[in-house]
N, C-alpha and C positions, 0 to 999 in steps of 0.2 A: 861351606867355608870358602872365603875368598881373601887372598892377600895380594898386596901390590905395593911396590916401592917406586912407581912411576916408570920404571924400565922393565920390570919383570912382574908378571902376574901368575898367581897359582890359585887354583880352586879345586875343591873336591865335591863331586856331584853324586847324589844318590841315584842308583840305577837298579835294574833287575835283569837277570839273565833271561833272554827271550826264547831259549831253545826248548825243544820237545823232550824234556827231562823232568822227572818228578820233583827235582830238588829246587827249582825256581829260586836261584840264589839271589840274595841281597848283595849288590855290588857297590863299591866305592870307586869312582872314576877320577883319577887325578889329571887335571888339565893344566898345562903349563904354556903360557903364551899362545893360547888358542889351539894347542895340539894335545890330544890325549896321550899321556906318557906311561900310564899304569892303570890296570884294573885289579881290584882285590876284593875278596869276600869281606863282608861287613862283620867284624869280630863281635858286634853286639847282637847280631841276629842269632837266635837260639838254635836254628837248624843249620844255617850256613857256617857259623863258627869261624869265620875269618879266612876260609880257604876256598879256592875255586878248582874245578877239575882241569885236567891237562888240555881239554878242548878249548876252554874259555879263558884260561889264564893269560893268554896273549891277545885278547880280543881287540885291544887298541891297535895292534899291528894289523889285524884284519881290517879294521876301519880305515887305516891309512895305507892300505896295500896299493901298490902300483897297478895291480890287476883289476881294480874296481872299474865297473862300467861308469864312465864319466859323463857321457852325453847320450842323447837319443840317437838311435841308429836305424837305417833302413837297409834291408837286404839288397845286395847287388849280384850275388852268385846263386848257385843252385841251393836248394834247401839241404842243410847238413854241412855245407862247405864252410860256413862261418865267415862269409865275406859281406861287409857292410860299408855304408857311407854315413857320415855324420849329418844329422838334420837337427832343426830346432825343436823345442817343446811344442811351439804352436803348430809346426808342420806335422809332428807326430800325432798330437791330439786331434787336429783337424782330419787327418787321414783315418784315425780310429773311429771318430764320431761319424764320418761320412760312410765308412764301410758298415758300421753297426746300424746306422739309420736306414741304409738301403736294405739291409737284411730284415730289420724290424718292419719295414713298410712293404716288404714283398709278400707274395701270397703264402709263403711258407712261414713267415713271421719270425719274431725274436727268439723263438725256441731253437733256431739254428745257431744261436750264440751259446757257447758253453764256457762258463768260468771253471778254472781248475786251480785250486789252492789247498794247502794243508797247513802245517805248523812250522814253516820256516821262521815265523815268529809266533809265540803263544799269547802275545799281548791282546787284550780284549779289543782295544781300539784299532790296532794295525792288522789284526787277523780277522775280525768278524763284526765290523760296524758299518762304516760308510760303503764298503764293498758290497755287503749284503743288501743294503738299502738301494744301491744303484742297480744291481742285477734284478732285485725284486721289482722295482719300478719299471725297469726296461721290459720285463716279461721273459727274460732269458731262461734257458733250461736251468733247473736247480741241480746242484751237485750233492750227491750222497757221499760225504767225506768219511770213507770206510777203511782207508788204507792201513790204519794202525790199530785202533782200539775198539771198534764197534762190537765185535763178537764177544769179547770178554765183558764189555760194559753191559750188553744185553743179557748175557748169562748171569752176571752178578745181580742186575736189577730184577731179573725174574725171580730171584730168591729174596732179595733185601729191599727192593723198591727204588733205592738210590745208591749211588756209589759212595756210601759212607762206611768207614771201617775204623780199624784201630788207629789211634793217634800215633804217628811215627815216633814222637818224643817219649812214648811210653814203652817202646821196645827195650829200653835200658833196664826195665824192671822184669822182663820175661825170664823164664828159666828154661824154656825150649823155644827155639826159633827155627822154623822150616823156611828156607829160602827156595821157593818152588818156582822154577822156570824164570829165575832172575839172576843176572850176573851183576850183583850189587856194586862191586868195585868199579865196574865200567858204566853201568846205567843208572845208578842210584847211590853214588859214593858218599853222600852226606848222611845216609842212614847208617853207614859203617861205624862211626863213632858211638852211636847208640848200641850197636851190636857188641862192640868191644867193651862198653860199660857193662852190658848184660853178662858177657863172658867172665869179666872180672868178679862178678857176683856168683859165678858157678853155672851160668847158662850153657846148654849144649846146643850147638848150631849145626844144622844139617843142610847141605845143598842138594837139591833134586834137579838134575839137569842132564840131558843126554851127553853133554860135553863136559870135560873137566876144565872149568874156567879158572881164571885167577881167583875168583871168589871161592870156588870149591877148594882150591889149594889152602885157603885160610880157615876153612871150616873144620869141625871135629869129625865130620863124616860126609861122604859123597855117595849118593845113590843115582845111578844113571839108567833110567828107563828109556826105551825106544821112543823116538819122537811121536807125539800125538797119542800116547797111551796113558796120560796122567789121570784121566777120569777112571780108568780101570784100576789104577793104583789106589786112588782115593776110595773106590768102592770096595777094594780088597781090604783096606784098613777098616772100613765100616763093618765089613763082614766079621772081622776079628773082634771089634769093639762090641758089636751087638751079641755075638756068640758067647763072649766071655763076661757079659753083663757089665761092661766098662762105660756104658753110656750114662749121661745125666738124665735119668728118666723124668725128674721133676721139671727140668728146663724144657725138655721135649713136650711134656704135657701142658705146661703153662703158656709157652711162647712160640710154639710151632704148629703148623698143620701139615699133615702128610707123613708123620713119623712112621706109622705102620706100613705105609706103602714103600717108604725108603728102606725100612727094615727088610721087607720082602724082596726088594730089588737087590740089596746087598747079599742076600742069601745065595744068589746065583753067581756071585763073584768070590768063590773060595780062593785062598792064597795060591793053590796049585794052578788054577786056571789063570789067575792074574799074573803069576810068574811067567807063564807061557806067552801071554799077550805082551807083557812089558819087557821081557828079556832079563828078568831078575830071578833071584833065588826066593822060594816061598818063605824061607825063614827070615829073609830081610823084611818082607811085608808084615809078617807077624810081629817081629821085633819093633818095627817102626810104629805100628798101631798101638802096641802096649806102651811104648815110650810116650807117644802123643797123648793117649788117654790118661796116662798116669802122672803127668807133669802139669803143675800149675805155677804161674801162668804160662800158657803155651800160645804162641802167635805164629801165623803163616803169612809170609810175604809172597804174593803172587805178582808177577809182572806180565807184560803183554806178549812175551815170547811164547807163553803157554797156550795162546789162543789162535796162533797163525796156522791152523790146519782145518780140515773139513769139519771136524767136530769140536772146534775151539770154543764156541759159546757154551756148549754142554760141559766141556771140560772145566771151564772156570766155574760154572754153576755147581758142578759136582764137588770139586775141591773146596769151594767156599762153604759148603754145607757142613764140613767137619766140625767147626767150632760150635755149631748148634747141637750137633750130636753129643759132644762131650761137655757142653756148658761152658766152653772157654770164654764166651762173651761175658760171663759174670765178672771177669777181671779187666781192669783198664789196660793191662799189658797182655791181654789175651784176645783172641778173635782172629780176624783176617784183614789184610789190607791189599786191595787192588788199586784203589784210587781214592783220594780225598775230595775229588772235584764235586761230588754231590753235596758236600757240606757247605759249599759256597752258594748262597741264594742269589745268583746274578740275575738281573732283570733282562733276560735275552730278548723279550718282546720289544722293550724300549730300545735296546741296543741295535737290533737287526731289522726291526720293522717289517715283519712278514705280511702285515696288513696292506703293504704297498703292492703286493702281487695282484695281477688280474685274476678274474674269475671266469672259467675254472683255472686253478693253479697250473702253471707250466709243468711239463714232465720232469722227472728226476732221472739223472744219469749217474751210474755208479763209477766213482773214480778208480776203483780197483779193476774195472773193465774198460780202461781208456782205449786200448787197442780196438776192441769191438765197437766202442762208441764212435770212433773215427772211421772205421771201415765197414761196419755192418748196419749201424742205425740209419734208416732211410725214411723215417716218418715223423718229421722231415730229417734230412741228413744234417750233421754238424758242419757248418760252413765257416765258423769263426771260433777261435779258441783264445781265451785270455788267461795266461798263466802268471801266478804270483805266489810267493811263499812256498814254492815247490820246484822240483827239478825232475819232471816225469820221465824225460828221456833216460835218466839214470835209475830212478827209484821205482817206477811203475812195473808191475809184473808182466810177463810175456813180452819182453822187450822188443823182439823182432816185429811183432804186430804193432806195438806203439810207434816204433820208428817208421814203419811203413805208412802208418796214418799221418805222422808228422811230415812226411815227404810229399803229401798231396799238394799239388800246385794250386788246386782250387780251395785250399784251406787257408784262410787269413788268420795268422797266429801273431799274437802280441805277448811278449814276455817282459815282465817288470822284475828286474834282477839287480843284484849287487856285483856279480861276477859273470863272465862269459862262460856259462855252464854248458853241459851237453844240450840242454833244451834251447838255449839262446841260438845255437847254431841253426836251428830249424825255424827261427822267427822271421816274420816279415818286418816287424817293428820291435826294437828293444828299447826299454825305458830304464834309466838309471834309478836305482832304489837306495834309500837311506839305510844305514845300519842302526842298531839299537842305540848307539851313542848320539844319534842325530835326530831323534824324534821323541815325542811324549808317548807314554803308554801306561796301562793299568794291568796288573797281572794277578791272577789267582794261581794257586798251585794245585798239582794233583798228587804231591808227595809230602805235604805238610799243611798246616792250618793257618798260614799267614797270607794276607793280601799285601801286595807290594806296588810301589809307584816307580815309574821310570821317567826321570827328568832328562831332557836332552842336555848332554854335556857339550855338544858342539853345534854350530850351525851346519845345515846340510852341506857336505863337501861336493865340489865339482858342480854338477847340475842335478844332483840327486833330489828326488822328492819321495815323500812317504806314501804309503798306500792310501791313507785317508785323503791326503792332498790331491792325488791323482783322480780319485773317484769324485771328489768335489768338483774338480775342473771338468770332468766328463759330464757330470750331472748338469753343470751350467751350460755346456755346449748342447745338451739335449733340451734345454729349457725346462727342466723339472722345477716346478714352482713350490713344492712342499717345503716348509720351513726346515725340516730335518736335514735337508741337503746343505744348509748353511751352518749347521752345528759345528762348533770347534771341537777339537779332540777332548778338551777338558769338559765340555758340555756332555759329550757321549760317555765319558767316564762317570760323571755324576748320574746320568740316566741308568747306567749299569748297576749303580749302587742304590737306586731308588726302590726300596722295598721295606716293608714293615717287619720282615723276618727278624726274630730275635738274634740270630747269629751276626747280623750287621748292626746291632744296636751300638751306637756310639762311634761307628766307623764313618768318617766323612773324608772327602777329598782333601780338605784343609788339614785334618789330622794326619793323613797319610803323607802329605807334603812336609809336615813338620818332622815326622819320625822316619819316613821312608818305608815303613812296613808296620802292620798291626795284626795281631792274632784275632781270629774270629772270636766272637763272644760265646765261647763254650767253656765248660769247666776245665780247670787245669788237669784234673784227673778225669779225663773224658772217656767214659765207658758207655758208648751210645746205646747198646742193646743189653745191658746188664739185667734189665727187667722188661725185656721185650721192646715195645714201642717202635716197631718196625714201620717205615713209611711205605707199606704195601697195602693193597686193597683190603686185606684181612686184618692188618695191624700186627700180623705175626710173621715169623720167618716161614716162607712158603716152600717147604720141601715138596709139596705138591702144588703145581702152578696151574690154576685155571686159565690164566692168560695164555700160557703155552698150549694148553689143551685146545683153547678156542682157535689158535692158529694152526691146528692140526699137527702139533709137535708133541713129543713124549713129555707128559707133565711131571714125571718123576726123574730125578737125576739118573743118567745112564752113560754108557760108553759108546761113542760113535767113532769108528776107526777113521784114520786119514783117508782122503780120496785115493791117494797113491801109496800103497803099502803091499807087502806080501799077503797080508790078511784080506784086503779089500780088492786088490787088483793083481792076482797071481800071474796072469799072462804078461802084464806090463812089467812086473818085478822080475820075470825071467829074462827080460831083455835089459832092464835097467835096475840092477839089484841093490843099489846103494841109496839110502835115504839122505837127502841133502837138507841141511839147515844153514842159514846165512845170517847169524846174529850180528849185532853191532860191533864194528871194529872199535877198539878201545879209544883211538884218537880222533875218530870221526863221529858225527852225530847225523845218522842217515848219510846224505851226501854233503852236508855242511862241513866245512873245514877240510874237505878232501882235496882241496887244491892248494893248501898252504904248506910252505916248505917244512916248517917244524913238524906238523902232523904227518906229512908224507915221510919224513925221516923216521918218525916213530913206527909207522906201519910197514915201511920198507918196500913191500911189493904185494900184489894180489896173490893169495895162496889158498891152498885147500888142504886141510888136515885129513889124513887117512890112517886107519889103524894098520900096524905092521903086517898083520895077517892078510888084510885086504890088499895091501900094497904088494906083498910078495906074490900073491896070486896073479897080479897083473904085471909083474916085472918092473914095478916102480920103486925107485930108490929116493931117499931124501934129497931134495934140491932139484929133482928133475922137472923139466917142463912137461906139463900134462894138459890134456883136453878133457874137461868135464862136459858131458853132452846128454841130451835126450831128444825127443821128437820136436821140441820147440826151438832148440838152438844149442849153441856151445859157447864155452869161454875157455881161454887159455890162462893157466895159472901155474904157480910153482908148488910142487908137492912138499908137504911137511909130514913125514912119516912119524906118527906119535900115538901113544896110547891115550892121549887126551881126547881123541875121538874113539868112541866105542866101536866094536865090530859091527859092520853093516851100515855105519853112519859116516858121512863126510861133512866137513864143516868149512865154510868159506866166509870169513868175516867181511862185512860190507858196510857202506856202499861206495865202491870206487867209481870215479867218473869213467865213462867209456873212453874219452879221449886221452886218459892217463893210464889206460889198461892195455895189455897185450891184445893185438888184433882188433882194438877199438870196441870191445864189448865187455860187459861185466856179468856177474852171476845171475842177474835178472833175465838173461837170455833163457834160463832154465826154469824159472818160476812160471806159474800158470795164472790164468784169469778165473779159475774156479773159485767159488765163494764159500764162506763159512756157513754153518747151519743156522746161526743167528746173526743179525746185524749186517749181512751182506759183506762181511769183511774179507780182506786179502788172505791168501793161504801161502805165504812165503815159505813156510817150513813144512810144506807138503808137496815134495817133488822127488820123484825117483830118477836117478841118473846113473850113468856109467862113467868111469874115468879110465883113460888110456894114456900111455906115455907118448910124448912127441919125439923126444930124443933124450940122450943121457947127459946133456950139458947142464952145468950148474947155473 
């Protein structure tokens, strides 16, 4: 909508929230005289329902922030100092192209160049299109983007084939909801109205989380297992369900393989054993199992906090088997939801063009082991790093190693960013990036079933350019002649939609531009596995996975303890007896928004929650300055003495920027580069630490 009286213009532009959140909100951006003055949730969107979270509600202020990177910059000081001089785009692109060409033509080749990106934007165009094409054609090292979701995704897919689950809009019809490893009010707030509707109809809501979160406060019940023990809890529930004949034998017989093997596995997890593993009462496990098996419809919401430990893939696999055991999939409001992303048949081959890669394909480096990639890889070594859509100096695990690698004087580092983050301080070249209000994009969701369009509300501010524009310019400097490097953003969006899959029937870019968003072509009462039809090799729910067996992994759901726990590493636990988890801070989204005044006021300061008994043992009082540490590093924080953290567990919400934290470090000094059992994922919630007082000042 556009209005004008000659002196004053007003328009409302349809947009999509770009951030790494399941909700993928439909937004309306109000632009007055060329300036964005308001962002709001689209009241017509069935999942957004007209409201935005506290992170994004002032997104227009973020776009117009005085702190934006406005011009291209070249480093003039030491790496980490953050000293730069302004240069032109031509100077910046010429230097990048020259350095990259020299590396590509050297004896070591283009594999010495490492792209590093994640989900600073989730848009298909600005996150994974022209960038992939450029690095594929260049022959740079491939990046295994594992830092968030790969363990759970692989665990879920080993059971169900694709990440397809319960339609979030059907949660309103459930009568039992298990919020398992998810702080919904912080990390999935638009699901909460569905849960409230279910509760008004008599649903019982249970939070399963080591920490008493703001979500747990609003639930009917909170169960707090030790971090990384969720698979044991699920197997304990299965033990009770099988032992008491509460399973859906018909569903298991018709639509699964491996039910007998799973039954046998569950026999070895009686409630008494599981209680010892999880730090719970045996009667809690028995009661939860009976409640789950005896309630219809029953749905489980899993989120990715559940899989950030050594056995994370198996944990998600094991928990996600529960609805097959009880037949909860028969109901549209039953089953389990990890992600809806597998329901979207995006044509990634057309979007990313992996066929442009040389043969043999370049090596793959794991982003969760960035420190080792920069310091240990020598065949060949990484000599150039291009960072976009991420802030690894703050968010990557084993931070001391990452920063040591970023300080290498022989490492040429380019960072394309909106703000001067911790990572830009280590860059040789900084490029100014557009925000969501300044570029076009196409968005799928992983927490609902709608595809969304993002129209640019503003022309790029200052000298900012989008990811796709920069990679088009670099491709031209390299002389890449393939037509795909001249595709416009809208062309790539159409290519992403180019499939005959029935879920995309009737969905076109033109219709998206008219409406702003469209629901996938699936039934309103979407019950994907009510009668089997699993997208697995067998066509059934694979409680026994031949794929995992072929990889040398346990084919039947099992419990794998964390890498660092009293159970798996008793000697380490004797020195560092507290299990650390670092869930998302309510006002931050990873490290996004962590530099804005409103969000900083909301979070106040970096803190660590510690149980009163653990605090008393260490002479720590509420408000004291403390040091959390282990062999990898340390972070200074303020102690919050509270029963919200269970005994033996400390909680430090993240991700704070280093430069805005005491002593210039954040909690990722303590996390490790160890990987998950599946998917090579990061293990952020698998760290043993000790906490000591620094002084008694508040």
